[in-house]
N, C-alpha and C positions, 0 to 999 in steps of 0.2 A: 539554692533552686526549693521551690516546695516542692511537695508530691504532685500535685496537677498538673504542672509545667513541666516532670521529666517524665510523668507518665505520655502527657503529649507530645513531646519531644521522641518517646519511644515508638507513641503511636506512628508519629509522621513516620518514621526511619525504615516501619516495619511494612509501611506504604509504600514508601519510594522505594524499598529493596525488592519487594515483588511486582513491582512493575516494572523496571528496571531488567529484573529478568527476562519474561513474558517480552516485554518492547524486543528482546536482543531476535524473537524470529521477525521482526522488522526489518531489522538489521539485517537479515541473511535474504528477504524478500529484498531488498535495496540492493545490496551487495549479489545476489545470484542474477539477478538479473538485469542490472546494467552491465555487469560482465560483459555482455553479448556485445554490448557499445565495441568494444577496442578487438573484439576478435573477429565481429564479421569481417572488415576487409584482407583479414589473414586466411580464414578459414576460403574463402570467395574464392581467393587464388588458389589454395592448397588443394579444395575439392574440385576449381573449376565450375564452381553453381552461377548458376543463372537467376535473373531477379526474381524468380516464381523459386527459385531453390532456395535463396538466399532468405525471404520470406517462411517460406516451409521450416531452415533451419533456427531463426530467429523464434519462429512462433511453435516451435515443438514445445519449450518450456512450457508457453501457454498454455498447450493441449492438458497437459499431468497438471495444470493448477486449476486448471477447468474440474478435474476429474476429484482432486484434495480438497478444493472446498465442496463440491458437494459431498461427498462421500463425509469430511471430518466434522459436521454438524452433527448429524445422526450417530455418528459415533460415539461424539463426547458426549451427549446428550445420555447415552446408555452408561461409558467408562468413565468419563470425567476428562475436563479440559488436561490435565495434567497427564494424564498416560498420553495423550496425546499426539502434546506439544512433545512430549518425547521421541516417539517416534517420527515426527519431522527431523528431527536433528540429525536422527544416525540417517532419512533419504537425504539430508542436503550432503551428507559427507562420501557416502557412495557416490552421488552425483556431481561430487569436484571430484575422487578421485577418477572415474571411469571416463566421464566425459573428458579427463585432460591428458588419461594416453588412447583415446579413441584413434583406430586407423581406416576407417572409412566415416562419411558423413551420417551411415542410418546407424553406426556403432553412437553415434555424437549424439544425434536424435533420440536415441532410445534413453540413453543417460540426464540428459537435457528434461526429456518426460520423467522419470522419476525424481530428478530435482524439484519438477515442476508441480506432482503431489503434493512434495512437504510445504512449497511456496503456499500454495493455495492452502492446504491444511493451516497453518499457521497464519496466514493473511486475516483467517475466520477467527482463528482462537485467541491468538495473542490481543486485539484488541476486547473481543468477548469478554477474557480472562481478567484482564483488567477494569473493563464497566463493572464487574461482578463484584471487584474486591477494594473498589475506590469510592469513598464516601461521596454524596455525593454534590458538595460545594466545590469540591478538587475535580470533579469524574472528569469534565472535557479538560482542559489540563492536562490531565494524568494521559490518559487514552490517544492525546495528542503526542507526547510522548515516544508510543509507538510509529507516528507522521515521522517524527526527528527521527528516532532511528532508522528509518527506509532513509530518509536521508544522507544521514552519516555514512550506510552502507553505502549509499550512492556515491557520495564523494570521494571515499577513503576507493574504492574500486575503480574508483577515475584517476588516481592519483595513482595505485598500483600498473593498471595500464599505460600509462605517461613513461609510467618508470621503467617498468618492462620493455615499451618501444622504445627507450634508449638506447639497450643494454647492446643490440646489437644491429647486424645489415637487413635490410632487406629480404634476403633469403630465409635469414636464423628465424626472424618473425614468422613467416609462411610454415617453414618448418617446427618450429620450437615454443617461440616465443608466447603464442597464443594458448600455447597449453601451460605455462608456467601462470596465465593469468586465470586461466580455469582453476586450476589447482589450487591456488591462492584461497580458497573457499574452505578449505577442507578445516583448517583453523578457529575463525569464528563458530565451524559448525560443531565441535568438540569441546567448545569454551558453552554455548548453547545448550548440547546436550550435560555437561557436568553441572551445572546451573541448576539446572530445572530439578533437580536431585534435594533443592536444601526449599524448595519451596512448598505452601501446602495447597491442594485440593482448593477450587473456589467454593467457600464458604455457602454461593447460594444454592449450587449445584449436590453438596452434602444436603442439604435442608428438605431440596426437592427428592433427596433417596433414601429418607427419613432418619439420617447419619447429624443430627441437632448437636450432641456432642461436642461431637467434631467438629462442625461447623463454631458453636459456641468460642469455642478454644481459639481459632481466629479471627471473628469478629470483636472480639474481644482487643486481642492485639492490634487491631484494625481501628476501633470507635470510641476506645474502655468500656467498662463493664457493665456501667449503668445504659448508656447507648446501644451497647451490642444486645441489650433485651429485647426493647424498642423495635431495632432493625429485624433479630428472626423474627419476635411475632408480625409485626410488619408482610415482611416475604410470607411466612405460614399465612395471613388473611388474603393475601393475593393469592397463593398457589392453589388456595381452596375454591376461586372463582373462575381458574380459568379450566378451561376444559382439554388442555394439552394435546391435541389435535393437529396437525399441520392444517382442516380444512377450516377452524377457529380463523386461524389467518387471511381466510377471505371472506368472513363476513363482516359486514359492516361495522365499522370501529377501525377495529385492525385493520381491514382491509385498505384503508386506506396509509396504514403505517406503514405496509408492506408494498404498496403505490410507491411511495418516498424512499422508501428503502430500496428499491428494484432500480426507478431513476435515477435519483441520486450516483450509486455505484455506478452506472451503465454510462452515464455525460460527466462522470469524473475523467472516464479515461476516454470518449472520443470527443475531447476538449485539444486535443492536441499532445497531452503533456509526452507519452510515452513514445509519442513519433520523435522527437527531442530525444527522450533518456535514452533510447532505444539507437536510434538515426542520426545522432548529432552530427559525430563526423564527415557522413556524408551529405548531410544537409550543407554544413560549413564548405566543402567541396564541391558541391555543388553553386555556392555562390562566389567563388573565388578564393578558397583560400588554400595554404597546403594541405597534405595527410598529417605531414605531424603537426603543424598549426593549429589544424580542425581538432587533433586532441587536445591539445592546450585548449582551446573553447568549451571544451566539454568538462575540464577539471574549475572553469570558471563558474558554468552553469551551476553544478553540484556546491560552490561555494558558496553562489547567492540563494539556490534554493535551504541551505543551511541555517546560512542568515534569517530569511526570512518566514522559516516555521519556527521561530523565536519569537517574533513578531506573532503568529497564531498562537504560540503557548500565553504569551501576555495578552491578550484579547480575545480570547475565545470564553471565558468564563465573566468577562464585564460587558462584553459589548453584545454579548450572544454566539449565536451558532446564524441565527438567518441574515441579521445586519452586516455582519462580515462577510456570509457567501457574498450576498448583493453586490456590495463591496469590488469582494474581490473578483469573481465571472464580468461586474464591468469593468472591469482593468484588464483584466484579461482580453475583453471584446476589441476594445481598443490597438491593443499590441499587434494582437494578431492581425488586423486592418493592416495596420504597420508594416509588418512584416510580409503579408501579401503583397502590400502593396512598394515594398523594396525587391521584392522577387520580378515582378513584372515589370517595374521602371527602371531595373538592372543598378541599384543603389546599392553598394556594397561597401563592406568594413564597417566603420563603427554606430555606423544607423541601422543596418540591420543585426550586429551583435546587441545593440543595445535594446532596440523592441524585444527578440528574444529574452535577454535578459531581465526586462522590465515584468515579459511576461510571466517568467520562472517567479519573480517577486510577488508580482500578484498571486500567482498558482499556490505556490508555497503558503504563504498567509491568508487562505482562505479553502479551495478548493480540495488543498492537499489532505489534511486533516479533518479537516470539518464531516466530510461518508464518513469516514471508520467513527468519529464521536458520533453521529445521528444511529447509525445503522447497528451499532451495542448498545445504544439506551434505551429505544423506540420499541421491541420486543418482548413480551412476554418471558416469564423463566422457564414454566416448562416447554417452549417451543423454541426460546433462544437459540439455541446451534441449528436447527432446522432451518428456522427462518433468516439466521444469517449467512445458512449455506446458501438461499436460493439468493441473497441477495450480490453477497461476492463472488458467486459460479457467473452470476452475470457481470459482474463487476469484470470480471477475466474473459467475458467472452468478446468484450468490449476492445479489452488488452488485446485479443489475437487478432480481434478483425484490423490491429490499428498494425499491429507487427506485422501485420501477414498483406495487408493490402498499401502499407507507407510507402516502402521500395517500387513496387511496382505504379505508385500516384507519382512518385517521383520520378523515373525514368521518362527521358523524353519519347513524346511522340504517344504516351498513353492520354496522358487528359491538358497535355500543352506539347506545343511542337520543340521545342528545346525543353533544358532545363531550368532554367531560370522560370519561365512560363509553369512548367508544369508543379513546381517552389510554390509558385504565386497562387497557384488554385485550389491547391493541397491545404496552404491556410487558411483560405478565402470556407471551402469547407469546414472546418474548425472552427473558424467564426460563428458561421451559422450553428452549429452545435451548442455554443454557448449563448448565443443569443436564447436560444429554447431551452437552455437550462437556467437566464438569468429569471428570464417569464413564469418557470417553475419551478421555482424560488421564492419568488414573489408572492404569486398565489395558493400555493400549495403547501408549503413547507412552515409548519407551526415553529416554535421560539421552548427549547425544553432546558434551557439554562438552569440550571442551583433546584432541582425537582428531581426527586430519588427516584427510583427505576419504575419503582410499582405507582407513583403517584403520573409517571407518564405514562404508564399501561393505562391505567385506571379513567385518563383525561381522553384516551383514542374510544375507551365502550360510554362514554358519559354522550 
């Protein structure tokens, strides 16, 4: 093997290592948010929760996410990406222990908020960190690994929940089983914390803070010695024309980037994905499945989500962000219409499951990873943390709305006389939102594949 080949392999290996460690924040995101799907039926009985209180218990973590995502950007712009990520791992661990031993719904909610702060911060910082260390030609793939990690986390906790559900009687699950589900998050939290100590700070953050020598060490390992000099010079040149103020994000040019980031973040959530991720057992029970079989269906959903995320990873840097999003959201619209029809026409069994599974496939291959990729690459370096905080906070607001209102919408008598009608009308609302997203993508979102972060930034200002 020649020296150039060895250097290339070393560079690729280093990039992959940093990506995998940062993506563990996504794994915890998926794990910690989806664990609630298995917990809800049992804490509802344990704490005698009404439909509104169920929404409150599920949405409590999302409140924390809003706080975490809003605060993490400006804090990481000052302190660095790595330090704040370490803090998120600590919060994950505290939440897993505290919520698992909670004796009241108030205690449960409090510790879920703590975990939510960690989730919100990591959901902004992990893709941001990956985008700042990734070479332009494979940035889409690498940031998509973050979404893959979310999906793997969801799939694994679905399996953990299903396994724990089969360990004891209904009474045991109501009293103890759900605690094991929540507490299991301690192990991945500890792994994330340990591995964060072996990754470097973001080189773009280091250059912004006049620490070029440290940044060059990382850039050389990421890009090779010759290319690293050109990358560093490009970063410095772009920083020199940035104002570095929040107001810059709302001026002509970058204002469009802000609109794109906010709209994508919001509509990635209110087109129905988290209604299924959080409440899949409830949805399947409403459609006529038993409670235990409903948990099994969620594991199927997690598997499809995983497989089609690999499809997105394979296509995103070849097909492009925009085209992939148009195809995926178009498929989601069809599947949401089919799901609504199944509920309203009382078509149960394989057809309903097929519509929901195809919806998950379309989402995973497009709307799952693409918003994370786009919002991590369209903002200026000096204010990238703040801008991503704004977009990610809007994302979590959308998630909160879905988590809070879904059980209310699914309850018979609210937007439909029966549970089946309520399910049908709920999915029609999600379909309408997906149509709006498709139109926005068609006319407002530019293509960013194969461009450096600095080239993308300058394109908004031209």
